[in-house]
GUDOLUM-71695 format. One record per residue (C-alpha): y, x, z; chain. Coordinates in pm, whole numbers. Example, Ala and Ser with C-alpha at 12.3 -4.5 7.8 and 13.67 -1.06 7.14 Angstrom:
! residues 2
(site (-450; 1230; 780); A)
(site (-106; 1367; 714); A)
//
This chain:
! residues 264
(site (483; -1722; 759); A)
(site (458; -1554; 423); A)
(site (780; -1449; 253); A)
(site (671; -1330; -128); A)
(site (860; -1391; -466); A)
(site (505; -1451; -662); A)
(site (626; -1156; -877); A)
(site (252; -1051; -860); A)
(site (112; -1318; -631); A)
(site (-95; -1546; -800); A)
(site (-45; -1945; -695); A)
(site (-401; -2011; -685); A)
(site (-436; -1770; -372); A)
(site (-246; -1941; -155); A)
(site (-367; -1996; 196); A)
(site (-326; -2335; 324); A)
(site (-286; -2201; 709); A)
(site (19; -2019; 585); A)
(site (392; -2138; 549); A)
(site (508; -1961; 229); A)
(site (895; -1890; 189); A)
(site (1026; -1782; -148); A)
(site (1261; -1486; -127); A)
(site (1297; -1149; -298); A)
(site (1337; -923; -60); A)
(site (1580; -720; -260); A)
(site (1812; -994; -193); A)
(site (1833; -914; 186); A)
(site (2014; -590; 85); A)
(site (2321; -814; 26); A)
(site (2207; -1104; 233); A)
(site (2038; -997; 558); A)
(site (2111; -1352; 684); A)
(site (1849; -1485; 452); A)
(site (1592; -1298; 655); A)
(site (1745; -1348; 1005); A)
(site (1734; -1753; 942); A)
(site (1372; -1716; 884); A)
(site (1298; -1488; 1210); A)
(site (1518; -1689; 1445); A)
(site (1429; -2026; 1313); A)
(site (1062; -1980; 1321); A)
(site (1060; -1764; 1655); A)
(site (913; -1454; 1471); A)
(site (804; -1165; 1689); A)
(site (602; -947; 1470); A)
(site (663; -843; 1102); A)
(site (391; -723; 867); A)
(site (562; -551; 596); A)
(site (383; -545; 251); A)
(site (592; -599; -19); A)
(site (685; -302; -234); A)
(site (666; -189; -593); A)
(site (342; -4; -640); A)
(site (343; 90; -981); A)
(site (381; 450; -1030); A)
(site (441; 440; -1390); A)
(site (716; 133; -1343); A)
(site (900; 379; -1083); A)
(site (905; 660; -1292); A)
(site (1088; 437; -1564); A)
(site (1263; 224; -1321); A)
(site (1339; 445; -1047); A)
(site (1670; 276; -894); A)
(site (1442; -36; -881); A)
(site (1169; 135; -702); A)
(site (1426; 235; -416); A)
(site (1573; -80; -423); A)
(site (1279; -254; -329); A)
(site (1100; -11; -151); A)
(site (1381; 163; 40); A)
(site (1667; -22; 59); A)
(site (1525; -380; 139); A)
(site (1319; -210; 408); A)
(site (1638; -88; 574); A)
(site (1789; -444; 548); A)
(site (1477; -565; 691); A)
(site (1494; -315; 977); A)
(site (1827; -379; 1067); A)
(site (1759; -752; 1099); A)
(site (1432; -679; 1299); A)
(site (1616; -508; 1561); A)
(site (1918; -724; 1597); A)
(site (1667; -1015; 1631); A)
(site (1430; -949; 1917); A)
(site (1116; -806; 1672); A)
(site (859; -655; 1912); A)
(site (656; -465; 1658); A)
(site (657; -419; 1298); A)
(site (372; -259; 1077); A)
(site (458; -88; 766); A)
(site (249; -57; 461); A)
(site (298; 299; 331); A)
(site (94; 539; 85); A)
(site (-121; 869; 26); A)
(site (127; 893; -284); A)
(site (360; 1050; 12); A)
(site (171; 1366; 46); A)
(site (154; 1459; -390); A)
(site (-96; 1695; -484); A)
(site (-317; 1780; -128); A)
(site (-357; 2141; 4); A)
(site (-660; 2030; 157); A)
(site (-884; 1747; 222); A)
(site (-899; 1503; 374); A)
(site (-539; 1469; 441); A)
(site (-428; 1388; 784); A)
(site (-102; 1261; 941); A)
(site (14; 1651; 976); A)
(site (-46; 1717; 585); A)
(site (288; 1806; 420); A)
(site (446; 1534; 223); A)
(site (569; 1638; -129); A)
(site (543; 1334; -328); A)
(site (545; 1360; -727); A)
(site (672; 1005; -811); A)
(site (953; 782; -765); A)
(site (685; 568; -571); A)
(site (573; 806; -328); A)
(site (919; 950; -272); A)
(site (1088; 550; -194); A)
(site (785; 498; 50); A)
(site (796; 819; 212); A)
(site (1209; 731; 235); A)
(site (1129; 435; 373); A)
(site (889; 562; 652); A)
(site (1115; 840; 762); A)
(site (1418; 551; 792); A)
(site (1207; 327; 1017); A)
(site (1069; 592; 1241); A)
(site (1449; 710; 1272); A)
(site (1558; 387; 1359); A)
(site (1283; 237; 1609); A)
(site (1241; 578; 1790); A)
(site (1527; 467; 2039); A)
(site (1360; 122; 2074); A)
(site (1168; -60; 2257); A)
(site (1009; -205; 1923); A)
(site (671; -73; 1818); A)
(site (622; 83; 1468); A)
(site (319; 183; 1293); A)
(site (327; 311; 924); A)
(site (-17; 274; 767); A)
(site (-59; 506; 477); A)
(site (-303; 316; 287); A)
(site (-538; 481; 17); A)
(site (-691; 299; -280); A)
(site (-774; -49; -145); A)
(site (-1004; -278; -353); A)
(site (-1173; -593; -279); A)
(site (-1175; -1003; -382); A)
(site (-922; -1123; -582); A)
(site (-728; -792; -710); A)
(site (-583; -844; -1025); A)
(site (-710; -609; -1292); A)
(site (-394; -643; -1530); A)
(site (-183; -477; -1273); A)
(site (-162; -76; -1202); A)
(site (-373; 82; -955); A)
(site (-679; -164; -907); A)
(site (-923; 73; -1109); A)
(site (-1208; -99; -910); A)
(site (-1098; -435; -1053); A)
(site (-1024; -335; -1406); A)
(site (-1347; -153; -1462); A)
(site (-1558; -448; -1312); A)
(site (-1380; -691; -1537); A)
(site (-1385; -505; -1851); A)
(site (-1766; -452; -1773); A)
(site (-1829; -793; -1736); A)
(site (-1623; -889; -2071); A)
(site (-1802; -606; -2231); A)
(site (-1495; -448; -2327); A)
(site (-1409; -83; -2395); A)
(site (-1303; 119; -2104); A)
(site (-1033; 433; -2086); A)
(site (-1044; 717; -1879); A)
(site (-692; 892; -1836); A)
(site (-783; 1226; -1742); A)
(site (-1118; 1405; -1784); A)
(site (-1285; 1161; -1500); A)
(site (-1353; 1402; -1239); A)
(site (-1028; 1274; -1061); A)
(site (-1144; 1153; -706); A)
(site (-1005; 892; -511); A)
(site (-1043; 745; -138); A)
(site (-1149; 361; -206); A)
(site (-1138; 143; 122); A)
(site (-1256; -223; 123); A)
(site (-928; -473; 201); A)
(site (-1157; -624; 462); A)
(site (-1124; -280; 639); A)
(site (-724; -254; 570); A)
(site (-667; -579; 703); A)
(site (-894; -522; 1031); A)
(site (-664; -236; 1096); A)
(site (-333; -424; 1063); A)
(site (-513; -690; 1293); A)
(site (-589; -416; 1530); A)
(site (-222; -249; 1527); A)
(site (-142; -602; 1608); A)
(site (-350; -631; 1910); A)
(site (-272; -296; 2041); A)
(site (-10; -298; 2301); A)
(site (288; -18; 2377); A)
(site (163; 148; 2032); A)
(site (476; 325; 2040); A)
(site (582; 462; 1683); A)
(site (295; 590; 1503); A)
(site (214; 701; 1159); A)
(site (-194; 628; 1096); A)
(site (-381; 744; 776); A)
(site (-654; 474; 687); A)
(site (-902; 691; 465); A)
(site (-1296; 719; 483); A)
(site (-1240; 1093; 413); A)
(site (-1472; 1075; 126); A)
(site (-1389; 1186; -233); A)
(site (-1535; 955; -504); A)
(site (-1472; 1034; -862); A)
(site (-1370; 817; -1135); A)
(site (-1673; 885; -1316); A)
(site (-1901; 810; -1004); A)
(site (-1719; 466; -1023); A)
(site (-1790; 422; -1375); A)
(site (-2168; 504; -1303); A)
(site (-2225; 288; -1033); A)
(site (-2060; -16; -1160); A)
(site (-2203; 30; -1547); A)
(site (-2552; 43; -1342); A)
(site (-2449; -279; -1188); A)
(site (-2369; -454; -1495); A)
(site (-2575; -282; -1746); A)
(site (-2278; -179; -1941); A)
(site (-2380; 57; -2199); A)
(site (-2052; 153; -2375); A)
(site (-1916; 520; -2350); A)
(site (-1555; 547; -2225); A)
(site (-1229; 663; -2430); A)
(site (-1048; 953; -2275); A)
(site (-702; 1014; -2299); A)
(site (-448; 1252; -2120); A)
(site (-385; 1224; -1754); A)
(site (-77; 1019; -1692); A)
(site (268; 1148; -1544); A)
(site (281; 1102; -1175); A)
(site (-127; 1077; -1116); A)
(site (-256; 1287; -818); A)
(site (-582; 1486; -936); A)
(site (-781; 1452; -604); A)
(site (-748; 1252; -248); A)
(site (-901; 1132; 27); A)
(site (-776; 1110; 372); A)
(site (-876; 1131; 755); A)
(site (-952; 826; 977); A)
(site (-958; 1045; 1286); A)
(site (-634; 909; 1444); A)
(site (-695; 536; 1324); A)
(site (-1020; 591; 1510); A)
(site (-884; 708; 1836); A)
(site (-577; 499; 1877); A)
(site (-689; 167; 1719); A)
(site (-1091; 215; 1750); A)
(site (-1085; 166; 1368); A)
//
């Protein structure tokens, strides 16, 4: 079962093997019975919570919306899950909870100092879930995700720079760097991220865990541009503008704990 309001999802990507329920999770804040009815009537045992406002810039412009979607809705989902016998909840957190890293690759012990409402709202939700589930029998895993890329990623949304560069090169459009191009990211393919969630589903008695899903590699924006330029025979020079507020300069994450616990 998939709960989705299709605010960013595309109808063309609907999976014929899933049943879709069109809810806005913000509605659960004041009407938790909407979710309760879904869980009870369909005998749901595991929740994978991926829904979020993920645009850093939008979170800066509309912080109340960011906290409604990312924190308050999550609180309602957690409460309904606990009241209705859920055995496991897997949560998509983010590397943005760390802010500017003090060391690389960051791991689960790195201090959390988010520099955007997006990062702060996700950290707040993660902290709340750990606090609520630690006294329960519910297994809980918060996966801190890197920059995820892969098939069907939308190039018209924030964050998907691999998709943005790829589509622009295919169309021979201009490409823009915000910053000097030397900022680095940890790009991980969506298949690997999906596999981590599957391993989390299948791992029994996992308890309450925070797990980073990185590669520990630092890849620069210039590296990405050069790789794709060679692939597409793209010859235009990128335009350069100042860095955006809320952007982290360098990020890579460890996979040590994910390997130890999940063999990921």
